[in-house]
Backbone as a printed PyTorch tensor [residue, N CA C, xyz], in Angstrom:
tensor([[[172.8520, 114.0250, 125.5720],
         [172.0910, 113.0550, 125.1790],
         [170.4470, 113.0880, 125.7260]],

        [[170.1870, 113.5590, 127.0070],
         [169.4610, 113.9430, 127.4940],
         [168.3730, 114.7250, 126.1710]],

        [[168.3780, 115.5500, 125.9390],
         [167.7340, 116.4180, 125.2070],
         [167.1820, 115.9480, 123.8640]],

        [[167.8160, 114.7610, 123.3600],
         [167.8650, 114.4790, 122.0380],
         [166.8870, 113.2830, 122.5810]],

        [[167.2750, 113.1780, 123.5850],
         [165.5270, 111.6970, 124.0400],
         [164.1340, 112.5420, 124.6300]],

        [[164.5730, 113.6890, 125.2540],
         [163.1040, 114.5370, 125.9890],
         [162.9300, 114.7750, 124.0890]],

        [[163.9090, 115.6680, 123.4220],
         [163.2080, 115.6790, 121.7520],
         [162.4530, 114.7280, 121.4440]],

        [[162.9840, 113.1970, 121.0510],
         [162.5090, 112.2080, 120.7090],
         [161.6530, 111.5590, 120.8930]],

        [[161.2010, 112.3000, 122.6010],
         [159.6680, 111.2840, 122.8790],
         [158.8780, 111.8220, 122.4480]],

        [[158.4800, 113.6350, 122.3900],
         [158.4870, 114.4270, 121.8770],
         [157.9980, 114.7030, 120.8600]],

        [[159.0060, 114.1410, 119.8770],
         [157.9170, 113.7050, 117.9530],
         [157.8560, 113.1220, 118.3840]],

        [[157.8910, 111.3610, 118.9940],
         [156.9610, 110.5080, 119.2390],
         [155.8350, 111.1280, 119.7700]],

        [[155.2430, 111.9510, 120.6890],
         [153.9090, 112.0710, 120.5940],
         [153.3140, 113.0110, 120.0490]],

        [[154.1140, 113.3730, 119.3790],
         [153.6800, 114.6260, 118.3160],
         [152.9930, 113.5680, 116.9080]],

        [[153.6840, 112.6610, 116.2330],
         [153.5500, 111.6300, 115.3670],
         [152.3220, 110.8830, 115.6900]],

        [[152.4620, 110.6380, 116.9620],
         [150.7490, 109.8450, 116.8460],
         [150.0540, 110.6100, 117.1750]],

        [[149.6220, 111.3190, 117.4860],
         [148.7170, 112.3980, 117.1810],
         [148.2210, 113.1390, 116.5030]],

        [[149.3960, 113.0190, 115.4410],
         [149.2270, 113.8270, 113.7560],
         [148.9070, 112.1200, 112.9180]],

        [[148.9470, 110.8230, 113.5000],
         [148.4730, 109.5570, 112.7280],
         [146.6630, 109.5840, 113.3250]],

        [[146.5310, 110.0810, 114.3300],
         [145.2900, 109.7490, 115.1470],
         [144.8260, 110.3410, 113.8930]],

        [[145.0160, 111.4500, 113.7750],
         [144.2770, 113.1420, 112.7830],
         [143.4970, 112.0630, 111.5960]],

        [[145.6180, 111.2470, 111.4340],
         [145.3750, 111.0920, 109.7970],
         [144.6970, 110.0100, 109.8280]],

        [[144.4330, 109.2300, 110.9490],
         [143.3730, 108.0810, 110.4820],
         [142.2700, 107.9840, 111.0190]],

        [[141.6510, 109.3200, 110.4240],
         [140.2650, 109.2910, 110.8910],
         [139.7520, 108.6270, 109.2490]],

        [[138.5090, 108.2020, 109.6320],
         [137.5040, 107.5340, 108.3900],
         [136.4890, 108.3120, 107.9770]],

        [[135.7320, 109.2480, 107.8240],
         [134.4030, 110.1870, 107.8050],
         [133.9210, 109.0160, 107.8770]],

        [[133.4150, 108.6600, 106.8310],
         [132.7140, 107.1750, 106.7300],
         [132.3110, 106.4820, 107.8970]],

        [[132.9800, 106.1130, 108.6190],
         [132.7000, 105.1900, 109.7860],
         [133.2400, 106.0500, 110.6550]],

        [[132.1630, 105.7340, 111.8140],
         [132.0430, 106.6650, 112.4560],
         [132.9770, 106.2000, 114.3680]],

        [[133.8180, 106.8460, 114.7980],
         [134.5140, 106.3740, 115.6150],
         [133.1810, 106.2560, 116.6910]],

        [[133.8420, 104.9200, 117.3780],
         [133.3540, 104.2830, 119.2250],
         [132.8810, 105.0900, 119.3340]],

        [[133.5220, 106.0310, 119.9990],
         [133.5120, 107.1610, 121.1800],
         [132.7320, 108.0500, 120.5830]],

        [[132.7200, 108.1590, 119.7100],
         [131.5230, 109.6050, 119.0220],
         [130.3450, 109.0880, 118.3090]],

        [[129.9420, 107.7570, 118.2390],
         [128.7650, 107.8140, 117.3520],
         [127.7810, 107.7480, 118.6460]],

        [[127.8290, 107.5790, 119.5750],
         [127.1650, 107.0920, 120.6160],
         [126.4870, 108.7630, 121.5730]],

        [[127.7380, 109.6850, 121.4810],
         [127.2660, 111.5040, 121.4930],
         [126.8950, 111.7930, 120.2130]],

        [[126.7480, 111.5840, 119.2800],
         [126.1600, 112.3950, 118.0350],
         [124.9620, 111.2320, 118.2640]],

        [[124.3610, 110.6150, 118.5270],
         [123.2880, 110.1330, 118.2960],
         [122.4220, 110.9920, 120.1820]],

        [[122.9980, 110.6820, 120.9140],
         [122.6490, 111.6690, 122.1960],
         [121.8040, 113.1410, 121.4320]],

        [[123.1080, 114.0290, 121.2410],
         [122.5250, 114.6720, 120.6330],
         [121.6280, 115.0030, 118.9640]],

        [[121.4060, 113.7950, 118.5890],
         [120.5280, 114.0340, 117.3730],
         [119.4540, 113.5890, 117.9800]],

        [[119.6440, 112.9310, 119.2970],
         [117.8420, 112.3870, 119.7320],
         [117.3180, 113.6000, 120.4840]],

        [[118.2400, 114.1680, 120.9270],
         [117.4050, 115.7230, 121.6680],
         [116.8050, 116.8040, 121.1000]],

        [[118.0210, 116.2940, 120.0630],
         [117.5420, 118.0140, 118.3900],
         [116.1820, 117.8190, 118.4840]],

        [[116.2730, 115.8560, 118.2470],
         [114.4690, 115.7050, 117.6220],
         [113.3800, 115.8180, 118.7650]],

        [[113.4300, 115.7300, 119.5140],
         [112.9400, 115.1830, 120.7230],
         [112.4790, 116.2210, 120.9180]],

        [[113.3270, 117.6970, 120.5510],
         [112.6750, 119.1810, 121.4490],
         [111.9980, 119.7400, 120.2360]],

        [[112.4090, 119.7210, 118.9840],
         [111.8150, 119.7850, 117.9910],
         [109.9880, 119.6080, 118.3420]],

        [[109.6730, 118.2600, 118.1890],
         [108.6130, 117.9760, 118.7170],
         [107.7910, 118.9650, 119.8030]],

        [[108.7660, 118.6490, 121.1760],
         [108.0100, 119.6450, 121.6080],
         [107.4470, 121.4210, 121.6600]],

        [[108.5790, 121.9400, 120.8670],
         [108.0070, 123.2210, 120.8590],
         [108.1560, 123.4880, 119.1060]],

        [[105.9580, 124.0470, 119.2820],
         [105.4250, 124.4510, 118.2560],
         [105.7320, 125.0940, 117.2560]],

        [[107.0270, 126.5450, 118.0080],
         [107.9990, 127.0360, 116.3490],
         [108.6730, 125.9570, 115.7120]],

        [[109.6760, 125.2550, 116.1230],
         [109.8260, 124.2860, 115.9570],
         [109.6590, 123.5030, 114.8740]],

        [[108.2310, 122.7940, 115.3720],
         [107.9100, 122.0270, 114.3270],
         [106.9950, 122.9200, 113.1470]],

        [[106.7240, 124.2070, 113.1610],
         [105.9460, 124.8530, 112.3970],
         [107.5190, 124.6030, 110.7390]],

        [[108.9760, 124.8580, 111.8940],
         [109.5130, 125.0500, 110.4580],
         [110.4040, 123.5460, 109.8750]],

        [[110.1070, 122.4160, 110.8840],
         [110.1920, 121.4930, 110.0220],
         [108.8680, 120.4900, 109.4790]],

        [[107.9750, 120.8530, 109.9410],
         [107.1180, 120.4530, 108.7820],
         [106.6920, 120.6140, 107.6790]],

        [[107.8660, 122.6400, 106.9260],
         [108.2700, 123.3870, 106.1840],
         [109.4500, 122.5780, 105.4490]],

        [[110.1120, 121.4660, 106.2770],
         [110.8310, 121.5100, 105.9130],
         [112.2960, 121.8320, 106.3030]],

        [[112.4430, 122.8880, 106.8080],
         [113.5380, 124.3260, 107.4890],
         [113.5870, 122.9740, 108.7050]],

        [[114.4830, 122.2990, 108.5250],
         [115.6830, 121.7110, 109.3480],
         [116.8930, 122.3490, 110.4230]],

        [[117.1820, 122.8310, 109.8870],
         [118.2450, 123.6780, 110.7330],
         [117.4840, 124.5760, 111.5080]],

        [[116.9590, 125.8280, 111.0630],
         [115.6340, 127.1820, 111.8220],
         [114.7620, 125.6290, 112.8780]],

        [[114.6930, 124.8900, 112.1770],
         [113.7280, 124.0270, 113.3220],
         [115.3610, 123.8770, 114.6250]],

        [[116.0690, 122.5530, 114.8590],
         [116.8860, 122.8510, 115.6110],
         [117.5070, 124.0170, 115.9830]],

        [[118.1290, 125.2020, 115.6270],
         [118.0080, 126.2500, 116.1080],
         [117.1980, 127.1830, 117.2160]],

        [[115.9260, 126.8670, 116.6530],
         [114.8410, 127.0510, 117.6010],
         [115.3350, 126.9040, 119.3660]],

        [[115.4730, 125.1310, 119.2490],
         [115.5230, 124.2500, 120.6540],
         [117.4020, 124.1640, 120.7700]],

        [[117.4300, 124.9000, 120.0990],
         [118.8800, 123.9060, 120.5630],
         [119.6350, 124.3090, 121.6240]],

        [[119.5250, 125.2620, 122.1660],
         [120.2740, 125.4460, 123.4560],
         [120.1460, 124.9430, 124.8710]],

        [[118.9340, 123.8480, 124.8050],
         [117.8350, 123.0240, 125.1640],
         [119.3620, 121.3390, 125.4630]],

        [[120.0860, 121.7890, 124.2350],
         [120.9500, 120.5730, 123.8780],
         [122.6050, 120.4550, 124.1860]],

        [[122.0510, 121.7730, 124.6700],
         [123.9400, 122.5550, 124.9000],
         [125.1210, 121.3650, 125.8270]],

        [[124.2510, 120.0350, 127.1370],
         [125.1880, 119.5970, 127.7330],
         [125.2370, 118.2920, 125.7540]],

        [[124.3790, 117.7810, 125.5510],
         [124.6450, 116.5010, 124.7290],
         [125.6620, 117.1820, 123.4350]],

        [[125.8530, 118.4330, 123.3590],
         [126.2770, 119.0120, 122.1200],
         [127.9540, 119.3340, 122.6960]],

        [[128.1500, 119.8540, 123.6840],
         [129.1710, 119.7760, 124.4750],
         [130.0820, 118.8930, 125.1800]],

        [[129.4280, 117.1800, 125.2420],
         [130.0650, 115.7250, 124.9160],
         [130.8030, 115.6420, 123.5760]],

        [[129.3120, 115.4660, 122.8210],
         [130.4200, 115.7110, 121.8340],
         [131.5220, 116.2120, 120.9970]],

        [[131.4390, 117.5590, 121.2960],
         [132.9590, 118.2830, 121.0640],
         [133.9300, 118.3860, 122.2920]],

        [[133.6170, 118.0510, 123.1010],
         [134.4740, 117.3970, 124.2660],
         [135.2130, 116.2920, 123.8430]],

        [[134.4290, 115.9940, 122.9850],
         [135.1040, 113.8490, 122.6300],
         [136.2030, 114.0400, 121.7810]],

        [[135.4380, 115.3390, 120.4170],
         [135.5400, 115.5020, 119.3260],
         [137.2780, 115.6950, 120.4820]],

        [[137.4030, 117.0730, 120.4830],
         [138.7200, 117.4340, 121.3000],
         [139.8290, 116.6000, 121.2280]],

        [[139.3260, 115.4710, 122.3900],
         [140.4670, 114.3550, 123.1360],
         [140.6380, 113.7460, 122.0370]],

        [[139.9290, 113.2550, 121.1530],
         [140.5240, 112.1740, 120.3890],
         [141.0800, 112.6910, 118.8370]],

        [[140.7220, 114.4830, 118.5820],
         [141.2180, 114.2970, 116.9190],
         [141.9700, 116.0180, 117.5350]],

        [[142.3200, 116.7100, 119.0000],
         [142.8750, 117.9430, 118.9890],
         [142.2000, 118.8490, 119.4530]],

        [[142.4940, 119.7930, 120.5450],
         [142.3790, 121.2400, 120.8540],
         [141.3390, 121.2130, 119.5950]],

        [[139.9680, 122.0260, 119.7320],
         [139.4450, 122.8260, 118.7740],
         [139.0780, 121.4640, 117.9990]],

        [[138.9220, 121.0340, 117.1120],
         [138.2440, 120.7010, 115.9900],
         [136.9410, 120.1870, 116.5650]],

        [[136.2250, 119.8900, 118.1530],
         [135.3000, 119.5200, 118.0660],
         [133.9010, 121.0000, 117.6730]],

        [[134.7440, 121.9570, 117.6810],
         [133.3630, 123.4480, 117.5430],
         [133.9520, 122.7760, 116.0140]],

        [[134.8860, 122.9760, 114.9920],
         [134.6500, 123.0790, 114.3170],
         [134.2780, 122.1200, 113.3300]],

        [[134.0880, 120.7180, 114.2760],
         [133.2310, 119.4320, 113.6690],
         [131.4190, 119.7100, 113.2380]],

        [[131.0670, 120.1960, 115.0200],
         [130.1330, 119.8500, 115.3390],
         [129.1750, 121.3780, 114.0540]],

        [[130.0130, 122.7830, 113.6260],
         [129.2390, 123.1700, 113.0930],
         [129.6500, 123.2820, 111.6170]],

        [[130.4580, 122.2330, 111.0330],
         [130.2710, 121.8290, 110.1110],
         [129.7730, 120.4320, 109.6950]],

        [[130.6210, 119.3190, 109.6620],
         [129.6890, 118.3570, 109.4380],
         [128.8200, 117.5310, 110.1210]],

        [[128.6290, 117.8950, 111.2470],
         [127.4480, 117.5960, 111.7170],
         [126.3890, 118.2410, 111.3490]],

        [[125.8750, 119.8210, 111.5180],
         [125.4160, 120.8620, 111.3480],
         [124.5690, 120.4960, 110.1950]],

        [[125.5850, 119.5290, 108.9870],
         [125.8440, 119.7360, 108.0660],
         [124.5930, 118.2120, 107.1090]],

        [[124.8460, 117.3040, 107.9760],
         [123.8390, 116.0180, 107.8310],
         [122.7370, 116.2980, 109.0450]],

        [[122.5790, 116.8800, 110.0670],
         [121.5290, 117.2920, 111.1110],
         [120.4010, 117.7200, 110.6740]],

        [[120.0410, 117.8420, 109.6260],
         [118.2530, 117.6810, 108.6180],
         [118.1400, 117.0180, 108.1680]],

        [[118.7540, 116.0640, 107.3580],
         [118.8200, 114.5330, 106.8750],
         [118.5190, 113.9040, 108.2010]],

        [[119.1890, 113.9870, 108.7770],
         [119.1220, 113.1730, 109.9460],
         [117.6540, 113.4580, 110.9920]],

        [[117.1060, 114.5480, 111.2690],
         [116.5830, 114.7710, 111.8560],
         [114.9420, 114.1290, 110.8930]],

        [[114.6790, 114.9810, 109.5890],
         [113.8170, 114.4030, 108.5690],
         [113.4490, 113.0910, 108.2270]],

        [[114.6140, 112.2720, 108.7860],
         [114.6800, 110.6870, 108.6370],
         [113.8120, 110.2060, 110.0590]],

        [[114.1250, 110.7910, 111.0350],
         [113.4200, 110.4940, 112.3020],
         [111.5700, 111.0710, 112.3670]],

        [[111.7880, 112.5230, 112.0110],
         [110.6760, 113.2110, 112.0140],
         [109.8070, 113.4730, 111.3140]],

        [[110.2010, 112.9590, 109.7210],
         [108.7210, 113.1440, 109.1430],
         [107.4700, 112.0440, 109.3980]],

        [[107.3590, 110.7840, 109.4790],
         [107.1130, 109.9430, 109.8480],
         [105.4190, 110.1400, 110.9050]],

        [[106.8920, 110.9480, 111.8930],
         [105.6130, 111.5710, 113.2460],
         [104.7930, 112.5020, 113.0640]],

        [[105.3200, 113.5800, 111.4070],
         [104.8050, 115.3250, 111.7840],
         [104.1820, 114.5960, 110.6340]],

        [[104.0510, 113.4570, 109.4950],
         [103.3130, 113.1060, 108.8720],
         [101.5620, 112.7380, 109.7820]],

        [[101.8540, 111.6600, 110.7070],
         [101.0590, 111.0490, 111.1090],
         [100.2920, 112.2910, 112.0820]],

        [[100.9910, 113.1580, 112.6690],
         [100.2150, 113.9490, 113.4560],
         [ 99.1950, 115.2470, 112.6620]],

        [[100.3890, 115.0940, 111.4300],
         [ 99.1120, 116.2960, 110.4830],
         [ 97.7860, 115.5710, 110.5270]],

        [[ 97.6520, 114.4070, 110.0090],
         [ 97.3300, 113.9570, 109.3570],
         [ 95.9370, 112.9800, 111.1400]],

        [[ 96.7950, 113.1200, 111.2040],
         [ 95.2570, 112.8000, 112.5870],
         [ 94.7900, 113.9170, 112.9780]],

        [[ 95.4090, 115.4320, 113.1690],
         [ 94.5170, 116.3390, 113.5350],
         [ 93.9800, 116.8800, 112.1120]],

        [[ 93.9640, 116.6440, 111.2990],
         [ 92.9630, 117.2250, 109.6520],
         [ 91.1590, 116.2000, 110.4070]],

        [[ 90.7340, 117.3550, 109.5330],
         [ 89.0130, 117.5800, 109.9150],
         [ 89.0070, 116.2510, 108.7710]],

        [[ 88.3800, 115.1590, 109.0270],
         [ 88.0820, 114.7630, 108.2670],
         [ 86.8480, 115.0370, 106.8660]],

        [[ 87.2480, 114.6260, 105.2250],
         [ 86.5050, 114.5790, 104.7000],
         [ 85.4090, 115.2550, 104.6880]],

        [[ 84.8240, 115.9780, 103.5080],
         [ 83.6070, 115.8810, 103.6930],
         [ 82.7660, 114.8360, 102.7700]],

        [[ 81.8340, 115.1940, 102.7720],
         [ 81.3310, 113.5620, 101.9940],
         [ 80.2420, 114.6500, 100.7580]],

        [[ 80.3570, 114.1450,  99.9030],
         [ 80.1130, 113.9600,  98.4420],
         [ 78.4420, 114.7080,  98.6930]],

        [[ 77.6630, 113.4850,  99.3020],
         [ 76.8300, 113.6710,  98.8250],
         [ 75.5060, 114.5270,  99.8100]],

        [[ 76.6800, 114.9350, 100.5830],
         [ 76.0180, 115.8360, 101.6560],
         [ 75.8970, 117.7690, 101.0510]],

        [[ 74.7150, 118.3990, 101.1970],
         [ 74.7990, 119.4380, 100.7260],
         [ 73.9070, 120.1500, 101.5560]],

        [[ 75.7910, 121.3350, 102.3690],
         [ 74.1680, 122.3710, 103.2730],
         [ 73.6180, 122.9550, 102.5390]],

        [[ 72.5620, 123.4890, 102.9830],
         [ 71.8490, 125.4840, 102.7210],
         [ 72.5600, 126.0480, 102.7770]],

        [[ 73.8070, 126.4940, 103.6570],
         [ 74.3270, 127.1450, 102.7560],
         [ 75.2420, 127.3380, 101.7920]],

        [[ 75.6630, 126.0100, 101.2790],
         [ 76.2370, 125.3240, 100.0930],
         [ 75.3910, 125.2890,  98.7010]],

        [[ 73.7740, 125.6350,  98.9770],
         [ 73.6760, 125.3760,  97.7490],
         [ 73.0130, 127.1030,  97.0880]],

        [[ 73.4180, 126.5830,  95.6510],
         [ 73.2120, 128.2270,  95.3040],
         [ 71.8280, 128.9410,  94.8320]],

        [[ 72.0000, 130.4950,  95.2480],
         [ 70.7490, 130.9500,  95.5280],
         [ 70.1720, 131.4970,  94.3300]],

        [[ 69.0120, 131.2780,  94.4630],
         [ 67.8320, 130.8220,  92.7030],
         [ 67.7140, 131.7440,  92.7200]]])
């Protein structure tokens, strides 16, 4: 009888875990995961802007490469996200989530956040256009 009760208890715990995993809604982020994802994405955005090589990749639209250049700096945020995912959905799911679903959308999120800043920076550092009426001696055709 004791074995039967223990078996039923173990089955109940096991089915509860399956129900949690099956209850995930990809379109609606989990309340625990959302701030952790935001923190990781914020970290990637900040580090891309602070690193010249990453910024060059970002300006060229190579967002994954831009994040990869500085990704090690965001390790604490990524680890927190992975560990929370493991606690919610089972061991090993966090790494898979980070490597697939999260990174699949990271470029889009970085582009949305950084593109306006990159465009402003490019405009601010650009040389002013030459006045059309102004012709320098070196620009005159040889006679």
